[in-house]
Backbone as CSV, one residue per row, in Angstrom:
resi,resn,N_x,N_y,N_z,CA_x,CA_y,CA_z,C_x,C_y,C_z
1,MET,0.815,-1.210,0.000,0.000,0.000,0.000,0.853,1.266,0.000
2,GLY,2.172,1.064,0.013,3.029,2.231,-0.059,3.360,2.862,1.277
3,TYR,2.960,2.231,2.416,3.296,2.799,3.722,4.781,2.652,3.987
4,ASN,5.414,3.663,4.487,6.805,3.539,4.924,6.854,3.598,6.455
5,LEU,8.051,3.524,7.016,8.211,3.497,8.475,7.607,4.728,9.132
6,TYR,7.796,5.892,8.520,7.318,7.132,9.118,5.796,7.167,9.157
7,THR,5.159,6.665,8.132,3.698,6.607,8.125,3.207,5.706,9.243
8,PHE,3.874,4.557,9.444,3.481,3.616,10.482,3.586,4.264,11.866
9,VAL,4.660,4.996,12.093,4.847,5.656,13.392,3.722,6.650,13.645
10,PHE,3.357,7.417,12.662,2.336,8.434,12.847,0.955,7.828,13.041
11,MET,0.780,6.550,12.685,-0.530,5.920,12.861,-0.737,5.382,14.282
12,GLN,0.337,5.360,15.126,0.213,4.829,16.477,-0.670,5.739,17.327
13,LYS,-1.452,5.128,18.194,-2.249,5.911,19.133,-1.335,6.505,20.192
14,VAL,-1.556,7.726,20.573,-0.709,8.434,21.532,-1.580,9.067,22.610
15,LEU,-1.183,8.874,23.858,-1.825,9.559,24.972,-1.070,10.856,25.209
16,SER,-1.722,11.979,25.029,-1.081,13.276,25.249,-1.616,13.877,26.538
17,ILE,-0.720,14.404,27.361,-1.089,14.860,28.700,-0.622,16.287,28.917
18,ILE,-1.513,17.137,29.367,-1.157,18.468,29.855,-1.158,18.379,31.376
19,PRO,-0.019,18.581,32.029,0.095,18.350,33.470,-0.997,19.001,34.317
20,SER,-1.389,20.207,33.959,-2.376,20.927,34.773,-3.777,20.323,34.680
21,GLU,-3.987,19.401,33.727,-5.331,18.856,33.517,-5.540,17.492,34.177
22,ILE,-4.516,16.969,34.863,-4.685,15.722,35.620,-4.200,15.957,37.045
23,SER,-4.534,15.040,37.924,-4.128,15.199,39.324,-2.617,15.037,39.469
24,THR,-2.091,15.598,40.546,-0.650,15.468,40.805,-0.265,14.006,40.977
25,GLY,-1.131,13.233,41.632,-0.851,11.812,41.825,-0.736,11.064,40.506
26,GLN,-1.652,11.349,39.583,-1.592,10.713,38.262,-0.333,11.122,37.510
27,LEU,-0.025,12.415,37.531,1.161,12.915,36.841,2.424,12.288,37.431
28,HIS,2.460,12.178,38.749,3.597,11.567,39.445,3.813,10.144,38.935
29,ALA,2.735,9.381,38.796,2.836,7.995,38.325,3.362,7.939,36.891
30,TYR,2.902,8.825,36.034,3.385,8.840,34.654,4.873,9.212,34.595
31,LEU,5.265,10.209,35.379,6.663,10.628,35.390,7.578,9.490,35.835
32,LEU,7.184,8.809,36.917,8.027,7.736,37.436,8.038,6.533,36.503
33,GLY,6.930,6.321,35.789,6.887,5.227,34.834,7.707,5.488,33.594
34,ALA,7.869,6.752,33.247,8.552,7.107,32.007,10.042,7.357,32.194
35,VAL,10.422,7.910,33.342,11.815,8.286,33.571,12.471,7.250,34.484
36,GLY,13.235,6.357,33.899,13.877,5.316,34.685,14.806,4.502,33.801
37,PRO,15.630,3.659,34.364,15.769,3.446,35.805,16.456,4.625,36.492
38,ARG,16.055,4.881,37.749,16.597,6.010,38.501,17.458,5.487,39.647
39,PRO,18.688,5.999,39.810,19.508,5.588,40.947,18.854,6.010,42.257
40,ILE,19.248,5.370,43.335,18.622,5.599,44.639,19.620,6.206,45.608
41,ALA,19.258,7.361,46.163,20.038,7.972,47.236,19.465,7.485,48.562
42,PHE,20.202,6.647,49.250,19.793,6.171,50.569,20.383,7.170,51.562
43,ALA,19.571,8.165,51.924,20.075,9.352,52.621,19.969,9.213,54.132
44,SER,21.096,9.373,54.788,21.165,9.348,56.246,21.365,10.773,56.748
45,THR,20.462,11.218,57.613,20.560,12.553,58.209,20.407,12.418,59.719
46,ILE,20.475,13.548,60.406,20.320,13.530,61.862,19.583,14.794,62.286
47,SER,18.701,14.660,63.271,17.917,15.803,63.738,18.714,16.629,64.746
48,GLU,18.208,17.792,65.086,18.865,18.633,66.091,18.942,17.932,67.434
49,GLU,17.996,17.007,67.680,17.984,16.260,68.939,18.897,15.039,68.882
50,GLY,19.561,14.818,67.735,20.485,13.703,67.609,19.849,12.397,67.182
51,ILE,18.600,12.441,66.679,17.913,11.230,66.247,18.280,10.923,64.795
52,PRO,18.860,9.729,64.518,19.203,9.376,63.135,17.951,9.160,62.290
53,ASN,18.065,9.485,61.023,16.983,9.239,60.071,17.587,8.632,58.817
54,LEU,16.855,7.717,58.209,17.339,7.037,57.013,16.184,6.845,56.053
55,SER,16.330,7.308,54.813,15.226,7.233,53.863,15.746,7.230,52.429
56,PRO,15.072,6.495,51.515,15.526,6.443,50.115,14.823,7.473,49.231
57,PHE,15.569,7.973,48.241,15.020,8.941,47.283,15.527,8.588,45.891
58,SER,14.600,8.454,44.944,15.004,8.083,43.588,15.061,9.277,42.638
59,PHE,14.785,10.487,43.142,15.091,11.687,42.360,16.525,12.054,42.752
60,PHE,17.508,11.468,42.045,18.896,11.540,42.512,19.877,11.297,41.361
61,ASN,21.015,11.994,41.432,22.108,11.705,40.500,23.355,12.489,40.906
62,VAL,24.468,12.249,40.163,25.702,13.010,40.334,25.744,14.063,39.242
63,PHE,26.146,15.295,39.624,26.060,16.398,38.672,27.375,17.130,38.450
64,SER,28.401,16.829,39.217,29.680,17.513,39.044,30.773,16.685,39.707
65,ALA,31.988,16.738,39.115,33.134,16.060,39.711,34.102,17.048,40.361
66,ASN,34.051,18.316,39.960,34.962,19.314,40.525,34.252,20.656,40.651
67,PRO,33.565,20.907,41.791,33.526,20.089,43.006,32.613,18.876,42.820
68,PRO,32.833,17.818,43.622,31.972,16.634,43.518,30.613,16.903,44.154
69,ILE,29.574,16.968,43.321,28.233,17.329,43.802,27.224,16.240,43.456
70,LEU,26.514,15.762,44.461,25.353,14.897,44.283,24.114,15.722,44.612
71,ILE,23.029,15.467,43.904,21.767,16.162,44.193,20.650,15.128,44.310
72,PHE,19.881,15.228,45.389,18.672,14.415,45.508,17.531,15.330,45.907
73,SER,16.309,14.829,45.747,15.144,15.695,45.937,14.073,15.040,46.790
74,PRO,13.976,15.405,48.079,12.847,14.967,48.899,11.616,15.824,48.565
75,ALA,10.666,15.240,47.877,9.485,15.998,47.458,8.505,16.174,48.610
76,ARG,7.724,17.235,48.552,6.621,17.398,49.499,5.601,16.299,49.221
77,ARG,4.991,15.764,50.264,4.044,14.659,50.091,2.849,15.119,49.258
78,VAL,2.474,14.294,48.281,1.371,14.638,47.384,0.049,14.697,48.152
79,ARG,-0.145,13.742,49.066,-1.465,13.604,49.696,-1.815,14.734,50.657
80,ASN,-0.807,15.318,51.343,-1.150,16.340,52.347,-0.167,17.511,52.392
81,ASN,0.755,17.562,51.436,1.683,18.686,51.297,2.592,18.872,52.520
82,THR,2.866,17.814,53.262,3.816,17.912,54.372,5.217,17.575,53.870
83,THR,6.214,17.901,54.681,7.604,17.626,54.309,8.124,16.402,55.055
84,LYS,9.150,15.778,54.502,9.716,14.577,55.089,10.805,14.939,56.094
85,HIS,11.063,14.008,57.022,12.047,14.259,58.068,13.419,14.569,57.481
86,THR,13.766,13.927,56.376,15.068,14.177,55.737,15.217,15.648,55.369
87,LEU,14.177,16.209,54.749,14.231,17.615,54.342,14.316,18.524,55.560
88,ASP,13.523,18.229,56.570,13.567,19.039,57.798,14.962,18.999,58.408
89,ASN,15.571,17.818,58.405,16.887,17.671,59.035,17.979,18.445,58.301
90,VAL,18.000,18.376,56.951,19.098,19.028,56.219,18.978,20.547,56.258
91,HIS,17.794,21.059,56.570,17.662,22.504,56.757,18.366,22.939,58.042
92,LYS,18.385,22.044,59.038,18.929,22.404,60.356,20.355,21.906,60.566
93,ILE,20.605,20.663,60.235,21.960,20.090,60.281,22.358,19.834,58.834
94,ARG,23.166,20.687,58.290,23.412,20.692,56.842,24.492,19.684,56.455
95,GLU,24.181,18.440,56.767,25.060,17.318,56.456,24.217,16.106,56.086
96,VAL,24.765,15.240,55.251,24.045,14.040,54.837,25.056,12.988,54.400
97,VAL,24.720,11.732,54.626,25.480,10.635,54.030,24.579,9.982,52.992
98,ILE,25.059,9.888,51.759,24.308,9.216,50.707,24.927,7.840,50.493
99,ASN,24.138,6.819,50.752,24.579,5.437,50.655,24.043,4.818,49.371
100,VAL,24.895,4.086,48.671,24.484,3.400,47.447,23.726,2.123,47.819
101,VAL,22.675,1.833,47.062,21.843,0.656,47.327,22.179,-0.448,46.336
102,ASN,22.559,-1.608,46.859,22.742,-2.781,45.998,21.640,-3.799,46.291
103,TYR,21.656,-4.887,45.551,20.550,-5.845,45.650,20.441,-6.469,47.036
104,GLU,21.564,-6.627,47.716,21.562,-7.312,49.010,20.796,-6.570,50.093
105,LEU,20.581,-5.262,49.926,19.866,-4.529,50.980,18.594,-3.841,50.475
106,VAL,18.094,-4.270,49.307,16.965,-3.555,48.704,15.692,-3.654,49.552
107,GLN,15.431,-4.805,50.178,14.214,-4.933,50.987,14.307,-4.100,52.261
108,GLN,15.495,-4.063,52.866,15.658,-3.231,54.058,15.549,-1.758,53.701
109,MET,16.116,-1.376,52.552,15.968,-0.004,52.077,14.502,0.347,51.887
110,SER,13.748,-0.556,51.262,12.328,-0.304,51.027,11.580,-0.111,52.341
111,LEU,11.932,-0.903,53.350,11.261,-0.803,54.647,11.455,0.571,55.274
112,THR,12.603,1.216,55.027,12.843,2.528,55.629,11.970,3.621,55.032
113,SER,11.329,3.345,53.897,10.434,4.355,53.316,9.081,4.376,54.022
114,THR,8.883,3.472,54.967,7.682,3.484,55.806,7.640,4.788,56.594
115,GLU,6.433,5.306,56.821,6.284,6.582,57.515,6.363,6.395,59.035
116,TYR,7.545,6.020,59.522,7.750,5.926,60.967,7.805,7.334,61.564
117,SER,7.522,7.426,62.853,7.527,8.731,63.521,8.946,9.279,63.602
118,GLU,9.045,10.569,63.874,10.349,11.235,63.928,11.243,10.643,65.012
119,SER,10.641,10.089,66.059,11.420,9.541,67.172,11.993,8.156,66.873
120,GLU,11.520,7.514,65.787,11.997,6.174,65.435,13.302,6.263,64.640
121,ASN,14.182,5.315,64.891,15.445,5.218,64.176,15.304,4.155,63.087
122,GLU,15.295,4.579,61.820,15.078,3.633,60.719,16.212,2.623,60.566
123,PHE,17.403,2.959,61.030,18.484,1.964,61.025,18.038,0.734,61.825
124,ILE,17.485,0.990,63.002,17.055,-0.094,63.890,15.844,-0.813,63.310
125,LYS,14.871,-0.052,62.787,13.657,-0.672,62.234,13.995,-1.584,61.059
126,ALA,15.009,-1.212,60.272,15.358,-1.994,59.080,16.454,-3.023,59.354
127,GLY,16.985,-3.045,60.564,18.033,-4.004,60.880,19.349,-3.696,60.203
128,LEU,19.627,-2.413,59.977,20.880,-1.999,59.343,21.860,-1.465,60.393
129,THR,23.134,-1.464,60.054,24.186,-1.128,61.011,24.609,0.333,60.871
130,MET,24.562,1.082,61.977,25.028,2.461,61.984,26.549,2.475,62.095
131,LEU,27.196,3.156,61.170,28.647,3.259,61.151,29.015,4.736,61.278
132,ASP,29.866,5.070,62.251,30.268,6.460,62.439,30.908,7.020,61.173
133,SER,30.552,8.246,60.841,31.209,8.947,59.741,32.477,9.615,60.273
134,ASP,33.364,9.976,59.379,34.620,10.607,59.777,34.519,12.128,59.844
135,LEU,33.702,12.718,58.945,33.692,14.172,58.813,32.333,14.816,59.063
136,VAL,31.275,14.024,59.121,29.927,14.574,59.320,29.219,13.822,60.448
137,LYS,28.124,14.403,60.932,27.395,13.806,62.054,26.531,12.605,61.666
138,PRO,25.816,12.626,60.533,24.969,11.468,60.199,25.781,10.186,60.053
139,PHE,25.146,9.067,60.371,25.805,7.773,60.297,25.800,7.236,58.865
140,ARG,26.766,6.360,58.591,26.782,5.628,57.335,26.059,4.299,57.498
141,VAL,25.589,3.724,56.388,25.013,2.374,56.383,26.159,1.405,56.114
142,ALA,26.527,0.627,57.122,27.686,-0.256,56.990,27.518,-1.257,55.855
143,GLU,26.281,-1.675,55.585,26.013,-2.682,54.559,26.089,-2.120,53.139
144,SER,26.090,-0.815,52.988,26.120,-0.201,51.655,27.513,-0.324,51.040
145,PRO,27.599,-0.663,49.746,28.917,-0.828,49.111,29.687,0.472,48.932
146,VAL,28.977,1.601,48.846,29.622,2.914,48.705,28.852,3.929,49.547
147,GLN,29.608,4.734,50.302,28.980,5.750,51.151,29.669,7.096,50.918
148,PHE,28.871,8.141,50.740,29.394,9.488,50.508,29.071,10.376,51.718
149,GLU,30.090,10.840,52.390,29.883,11.836,53.445,29.829,13.210,52.777
150,CYS,28.765,13.960,53.027,28.547,15.210,52.299,28.163,16.363,53.221
151,LYS,28.550,17.572,52.795,27.980,18.769,53.410,26.922,19.314,52.455
152,VAL,25.834,19.811,53.003,24.746,20.360,52.192,25.056,21.826,51.917
153,THR,25.258,22.166,50.657,25.628,23.533,50.298,24.422,24.399,49.964
154,LYS,23.337,23.757,49.564,22.151,24.537,49.181,20.934,23.627,49.164
155,VAL,19.777,24.149,49.549,18.501,23.457,49.396,17.587,24.388,48.611
156,GLU,17.174,23.933,47.444,16.369,24.792,46.557,14.971,24.213,46.383
157,ALA,13.982,24.919,46.904,12.594,24.494,46.763,12.105,24.767,45.352
158,LEU,11.411,23.798,44.755,10.904,23.944,43.393,9.426,24.307,43.360
159,GLY,8.818,24.434,44.517,7.406,24.790,44.601,6.935,24.666,46.027
160,GLU,5.681,25.042,46.253,5.127,25.024,47.606,3.952,24.074,47.745
161,LYS,3.528,23.437,46.655,2.374,22.544,46.699,2.828,21.084,46.820
162,GLY,1.861,20.212,47.154,2.160,18.793,47.269,2.771,18.240,45.998
163,GLY,3.852,17.483,46.117,4.550,16.939,44.955,5.738,17.766,44.517
164,ALA,5.893,18.976,45.087,7.006,19.836,44.699,8.319,19.293,45.254
165,GLY,9.346,19.291,44.419,10.648,18.804,44.843,11.444,19.849,45.599
166,ASN,12.487,19.393,46.268,13.424,20.266,46.979,14.827,19.748,46.694
167,LEU,15.567,20.446,45.862,16.885,19.985,45.464,17.887,20.178,46.600
168,VAL,18.444,19.066,47.065,19.469,19.116,48.108,20.827,18.939,47.432
169,PHE,21.631,20.012,47.411,22.961,19.980,46.820,23.922,19.460,47.885
170,ALA,24.536,18.307,47.625,25.399,17.662,48.604,26.817,17.549,48.040
171,GLU,27.751,18.273,48.642,29.150,18.217,48.197,29.869,17.091,48.929
172,VAL,30.484,16.205,48.175,31.150,15.036,48.749,32.448,15.454,49.438
173,LEU,32.535,15.161,50.745,33.740,15.436,51.514,34.639,14.205,51.616
174,LYS,33.998,13.039,51.651,34.744,11.787,51.755,33.899,10.656,51.198
175,MET,34.553,9.738,50.516,33.859,8.613,49.879,34.461,7.318,50.401
176,HIS,33.600,6.362,50.761,34.045,5.066,51.266,33.547,3.975,50.320
177,VAL,34.455,3.109,49.866,34.107,2.042,48.927,34.569,0.711,49.506
178,GLN,33.650,-0.251,49.609,34.027,-1.572,50.107,34.980,-2.258,49.127
179,ASP,36.013,-2.874,49.676,36.980,-3.587,48.835,36.320,-4.651,47.963
180,SER,35.225,-5.221,48.471,34.586,-6.340,47.771,34.003,-5.954,46.421
181,VAL,33.843,-4.651,46.145,33.270,-4.244,44.850,34.330,-3.655,43.919
182,LEU,35.595,-3.751,44.293,36.664,-3.201,43.459,37.226,-4.266,42.523
183,ASP,37.700,-3.812,41.356,38.353,-4.736,40.427,39.862,-4.728,40.662
184,GLU,40.604,-5.425,39.814,42.050,-5.559,40.008,42.793,-4.236,39.833
185,LYS,42.146,-3.239,39.206,42.762,-1.924,39.029,42.385,-0.953,40.151
186,GLY,41.571,-1.429,41.105,41.143,-0.564,42.198,39.960,0.306,41.859
187,LEU,39.292,0.020,40.734,38.094,0.759,40.335,36.852,-0.059,40.691
188,ILE,35.695,0.589,40.668,34.457,-0.101,41.033,34.033,-1.018,39.891
189,ASP,33.910,-2.293,40.189,33.472,-3.299,39.231,31.943,-3.240,39.134
190,GLN,31.440,-2.941,37.933,29.999,-2.744,37.762,29.188,-4.025,37.944
191,PHE,29.839,-5.169,37.856,29.143,-6.425,38.132,29.114,-6.700,39.628
192,LYS,30.236,-6.462,40.300,30.324,-6.759,41.727,29.435,-5.842,42.567
193,ILE,29.302,-4.577,42.168,28.539,-3.640,42.998,27.044,-3.960,42.987
194,ASP,26.561,-4.555,41.882,25.197,-5.089,41.820,24.140,-4.077,42.261
195,GLN,24.194,-2.887,41.674,23.276,-1.817,42.055,21.843,-2.084,41.594
196,VAL,20.914,-1.468,42.301,19.520,-1.497,41.874,19.057,-0.070,41.607
197,ALA,18.061,0.058,40.755,17.513,1.362,40.404,16.001,1.294,40.425
198,ARG,15.380,2.436,40.593,13.927,2.523,40.741,13.258,2.681,39.393
199,MET,12.156,1.967,39.229,11.303,2.106,38.056,9.940,2.626,38.535
200,GLY,8.900,2.499,37.714,7.562,2.914,38.118,6.860,1.832,38.932
201,GLY,5.812,2.222,39.665,5.038,1.267,40.456,5.887,0.580,41.505
202,ASN,5.761,-0.755,41.588,6.554,-1.541,42.544,7.852,-2.058,41.936
203,TRP,8.205,-1.589,40.747,9.276,-2.222,39.995,10.633,-1.553,40.203
204,TYR,11.650,-2.410,40.227,13.043,-2.002,40.322,13.805,-2.665,39.179
205,SER,15.004,-2.176,38.928,15.878,-2.783,37.934,17.191,-3.150,38.604
206,ARG,17.664,-4.367,38.336,18.935,-4.837,38.874,19.936,-4.932,37.733
207,ALA,21.105,-4.342,37.913,22.103,-4.330,36.851,22.358,-5.741,36.338
208,ASN,22.249,-5.899,35.024,22.526,-7.162,34.321,21.529,-8.283,34.609
209,MET,20.490,-8.008,35.403,19.542,-9.066,35.771,18.104,-8.708,35.400
210,GLY,17.863,-7.476,34.959,16.518,-7.104,34.560,15.659,-6.600,35.711
211,MET,14.354,-6.572,35.481,13.423,-5.982,36.434,12.951,-7.001,37.462
212,PHE,12.634,-6.478,38.654,12.039,-7.302,39.702,11.122,-6.413,40.531
213,GLU,10.226,-7.038,41.280,9.197,-6.298,42.007,9.464,-6.335,43.501
214,VAL,9.288,-5.188,44.141,9.369,-5.077,45.599,8.046,-4.496,46.074
215,PRO,7.257,-5.267,46.818,5.980,-4.742,47.297,6.194,-3.471,48.113
216,LYS,5.324,-2.498,47.914,5.440,-1.256,48.668,5.261,-1.535,50.157
217,PRO,5.963,-0.777,51.026,5.738,-0.936,52.461,4.285,-0.673,52.821
218,LEU,3.861,-1.232,53.931,2.482,-1.076,54.374,2.130,0.388,54.571
219,SER,0.866,0.736,54.257,0.409,2.086,54.577,0.342,2.241,56.090
220,LYS,0.014,1.114,56.774,0.157,1.073,58.225,1.593,0.646,58.518
221,LEU,2.086,0.936,59.712,3.487,0.687,60.008,3.791,-0.792,60.102
222,GLY,4.888,-1.207,59.436,5.380,-2.562,59.610,6.047,-2.698,60.969
223,ILE,6.151,-3.913,61.466,6.711,-4.121,62.805,8.183,-3.750,62.865
224,GLY,8.894,-3.836,61.736,10.323,-3.555,61.718,11.146,-4.776,62.092
225,VAL,12.374,-4.791,61.630,13.273,-5.911,61.902,13.551,-6.037,63.388
226,ASP,13.544,-4.902,64.105,13.850,-4.930,65.535,12.817,-5.694,66.351
227,ASN,11.620,-5.902,65.805,10.576,-6.626,66.531,10.431,-8.082,66.090
228,ILE,11.328,-8.536,65.242,11.361,-9.954,64.888,12.028,-10.704,66.039
229,PRO,11.430,-11.781,66.539,12.046,-12.522,67.642,13.487,-12.897,67.347
230,GLU,14.334,-12.811,68.361,15.764,-13.060,68.200,16.045,-14.438,67.614
231,LYS,15.263,-15.449,68.008,15.489,-16.805,67.503,15.295,-16.883,65.995
232,ILE,14.438,-16.024,65.461,14.243,-15.969,64.011,15.310,-15.080,63.384
233,ARG,15.538,-13.914,63.979,16.478,-12.944,63.416,17.893,-13.520,63.297
234,SER,18.239,-14.448,64.183,19.596,-14.998,64.193,19.773,-16.222,63.296
235,LEU,18.704,-16.657,62.620,18.841,-17.795,61.715,19.805,-17.454,60.576
236,LYS,20.803,-18.283,60.374,21.836,-18.010,59.377,21.281,-18.010,57.951
237,MET,20.184,-18.711,57.734,19.624,-18.793,56.383,18.990,-17.485,55.919
238,LEU,18.683,-16.582,56.855,17.964,-15.362,56.508,18.933,-14.256,56.112
239,THR,18.692,-13.666,54.944,19.496,-12.547,54.460,18.881,-11.235,54.941
240,GLY,19.589,-10.135,54.678,19.036,-8.828,54.989,17.737,-8.578,54.248
241,ASN,17.660,-9.016,52.993,16.420,-8.868,52.228,15.283,-9.650,52.865
242,ASP,15.579,-10.864,53.363,14.556,-11.666,54.040,14.035,-10.937,55.280
243,LEU,14.955,-10.377,56.062,14.557,-9.665,57.278,13.711,-8.435,56.939
244,GLY,14.077,-7.756,55.839,13.279,-6.611,55.407,11.858,-7.008,55.070
245,LEU,11.701,-8.147,54.384,10.357,-8.650,54.063,9.587,-9.005,55.328
246,LEU,10.245,-9.711,56.246,9.573,-10.150,57.474,9.197,-8.963,58.364
247,GLY,9.988,-7.893,58.292,9.677,-6.710,59.093,8.570,-5.852,58.525
248,ASN,8.173,-6.137,57.286,7.133,-5.338,56.633,5.764,-6.008,56.755
249,VAL,5.432,-6.445,57.979,4.091,-6.957,58.263,3.520,-6.157,59.428
250,GLU,2.211,-6.034,59.441,1.575,-5.224,60.475,1.645,-5.888,61.849
251,SER,1.599,-7.218,61.861,1.688,-7.951,63.122,2.184,-9.362,62.849
252,ILE,2.760,-10.000,63.867,3.228,-11.373,63.754,2.033,-12.306,63.912
253,PRO,1.905,-13.319,63.047,0.773,-14.257,63.198,0.736,-14.857,64.608
254,ASP,-0.471,-14.997,65.141,-0.588,-15.553,66.500,-0.653,-17.078,66.443
255,LYS,-0.694,-17.701,67.612,-0.654,-19.160,67.724,-1.838,-19.804,66.998
256,LYS,-3.029,-19.189,67.114,-4.212,-19.758,66.466,-4.051,-19.738,64.941
257,GLU,-3.590,-18.618,64.396,-3.381,-18.515,62.945,-2.381,-19.555,62.466
258,THR,-1.328,-19.743,63.245,-0.282,-20.698,62.870,-0.805,-22.122,62.898
259,GLU,-1.560,-22.459,63.940,-2.115,-23.808,64.060,-3.105,-24.099,62.945
260,GLU,-3.927,-23.109,62.592,-4.887,-23.282,61.496,-4.157,-23.466,60.166
261,PHE,-3.038,-22.758,59.995,-2.240,-22.881,58.779,-1.689,-24.295,58.654
262,VAL,-1.171,-24.839,59.750,-0.626,-26.198,59.742,-1.730,-27.208,59.444
263,ALA,-2.878,-27.041,60.103,-3.983,-27.987,59.936,-4.516,-28.008,58.505
264,SER,-4.388,-26.886,57.812,-4.908,-26.790,56.438,-3.853,-27.182,55.397
265,ASN,-2.650,-27.533,55.853,-1.560,-27.868,54.937,-0.974,-29.224,55.323
266,PRO,-1.482,-30.302,54.737,-1.052,-31.660,55.105,0.452,-31.883,54.990
267,GLN,1.078,-31.271,53.972,2.526,-31.453,53.795,3.282,-30.931,55.011
268,ILE,2.962,-29.701,55.409,3.659,-29.106,56.546,3.300,-29.833,57.835
269,GLU,2.043,-30.253,57.966,1.625,-30.991,59.158,2.429,-32.284,59.291
270,GLY,2.674,-32.946,58.166,3.463,-34.174,58.185,4.917,-33.919,58.568
271,ILE,5.471,-32.794,58.074,6.868,-32.454,58.395,7.011,-32.136,59.879
272,VAL,6.024,-31.422,60.420,6.051,-31.087,61.846,6.034,-32.355,62.687
273,LYS,5.172,-33.300,62.326,5.073,-34.555,63.078,6.366,-35.362,62.985
274,SER,7.055,-35.254,61.847,8.310,-35.999,61.676,9.491,-35.299,62.351
275,GLY,9.310,-34.003,62.689,10.382,-33.247,63.331,11.505,-32.867,62.391
276,ASP,11.221,-32.774,61.091,12.255,-32.484,60.092,12.452,-30.969,59.958
277,SER,13.337,-30.425,60.797,13.573,-28.984,60.821,14.187,-28.484,59.514
278,LYS,15.071,-29.269,58.903,15.719,-28.853,57.657,14.706,-28.690,56.527
279,GLU,13.704,-29.566,56.499,12.681,-29.459,55.457,11.825,-28.218,55.670
280,LEU,11.568,-27.871,56.932,10.834,-26.631,57.210,11.628,-25.418,56.722
281,LEU,12.935,-25.427,56.931,13.769,-24.319,56.457,13.715,-24.210,54.932
282,ARG,13.677,-25.334,54.243,13.567,-25.318,52.782,12.261,-24.674,52.345
283,ILE,11.172,-25.001,53.055,9.864,-24.437,52.721,9.836,-22.934,53.009
284,ILE,10.458,-22.541,54.123,10.547,-21.109,54.446,11.249,-20.364,53.319
285,ARG,12.370,-20.932,52.844,13.124,-20.312,51.745,12.243,-20.155,50.505
286,GLU,11.466,-21.168,50.221,10.581,-21.146,49.056,9.519,-20.062,49.190
287,TYR,8.921,-19.954,50.368,7.904,-18.917,50.597,8.514,-17.518,50.452
288,LEU,9.679,-17.293,51.038,10.306,-15.975,50.967,10.679,-15.617,49.534
289,ASP,11.195,-16.585,48.788,11.575,-16.322,47.396,10.368,-15.967,46.538
290,ASN,9.183,-16.416,46.957,7.944,-16.131,46.224,7.135,-14.995,46.852
291,ASN,7.767,-14.272,47.800,7.121,-13.145,48.483,5.837,-13.540,49.212
292,GLU,5.741,-14.790,49.634,4.607,-15.241,50.453,5.009,-15.082,51.916
293,VAL,5.002,-13.828,52.361,5.653,-13.483,53.630,4.889,-14.023,54.838
294,LEU,3.572,-13.931,54.838,2.813,-14.421,55.996,2.948,-15.935,56.143
295,SER,2.976,-16.646,55.018,3.188,-18.096,55.087,4.584,-18.401,55.640
296,ALA,5.575,-17.629,55.192,6.938,-17.809,55.706,6.977,-17.566,57.212
297,TRP,6.265,-16.532,57.659,6.208,-16.223,59.090,5.656,-17.419,59.871
298,LYS,4.579,-18.002,59.398,3.934,-19.095,60.127,4.847,-20.318,60.221
299,VAL,5.550,-20.622,59.139,6.458,-21.767,59.175,7.675,-21.461,60.052
300,LEU,8.141,-20.215,60.045,9.235,-19.824,60.934,8.847,-20.014,62.396
301,LEU,7.635,-19.616,62.735,7.169,-19.767,64.114,7.074,-21.246,64.498
302,ILE,6.628,-22.059,63.542,6.572,-23.503,63.776,7.990,-24.048,63.950
303,GLN,8.900,-23.569,63.116,10.269,-24.075,63.131,10.975,-23.777,64.458
304,ILE,10.835,-22.554,64.991,11.518,-22.233,66.243,10.867,-22.946,67.418
305,GLU,9.548,-23.184,67.315,8.873,-23.961,68.370,9.352,-25.409,68.336
306,LEU,9.487,-25.954,67.125,9.954,-27.336,66.962,11.367,-27.474,67.520
307,ASN,12.243,-26.514,67.207,13.607,-26.574,67.726,13.653,-26.429,69.232
308,GLY,12.729,-25.602,69.765,12.661,-25.461,71.219,12.268,-26.742,71.901
309,ASN,11.332,-27.445,71.276,10.853,-28.708,71.855,11.886,-29.822,71.760
310,THR,12.749,-29.731,70.723,13.747,-30.789,70.533,15.100,-30.426,71.154
311,GLY,15.199,-29.176,71.638,16.450,-28.749,72.262,17.522,-28.329,71.276
312,LYS,17.169,-28.225,69.975,18.140,-27.793,68.949,18.222,-26.277,68.919
313,SER,19.346,-25.760,68.473,19.513,-24.315,68.363,19.019,-23.844,67.004
């Protein structure tokens, strides 16, 4: 029919959007869906009262090497136009540590985006290790492969309504890189660092591995890693990501829920009767890998009870 490539392109249906004609929430979703993958600034700040704060921001990048400048943007909340603790803190204590997020800590990072109160320490809630900085007051995330100690040189508000960004200009004073992510030349190996980036919705991107989904933290507060029983938290099979998932539940299943779960699952009921703790651990691993967190919780509770009854650690 004589159609060429250009004709075909022009025949595609196109959704055209004027920002002022849709809600801020809708526009926010389109922007995040279209602009990605976005690196994540895992920002550690401290309040005037000395309370640590830790929160992730995907409006982030590096913008200069001389001077070394990173910029991230804590936006005003769309739903009620309030500001986040990170923004409040950098206005008063003009220092920040920006921690790089790799795959090994992505679930714990996600948990810190929960709206905990100002008095809560997200390091503790997420089960992450506070590491003293050398030149600034905020703590570093010990588990992060790269940490930037920064002074805040400027905070530029981009608007006053919900959804408006606030550019935090952070000049790097000192950079810490774990040896485990360096190559033979002493440079950062892009495979070893295994960074993750933010996409739209619940989606993330892992370098060289493609996209994966991380369920959003609860609108109600998750219990946090600090409220996971020690017997579970100390299990060697559980990774930081596993602990982040387990901490993102509103409450721990009670004894009745657990017993009903066992009674409705003949396979698990048979394993419990046989006392096969290793098989229970295999099932827990399977549930966690499939993001079936409540089921994993119930089997974990059964497993620690079984070990208690048998005297095993």
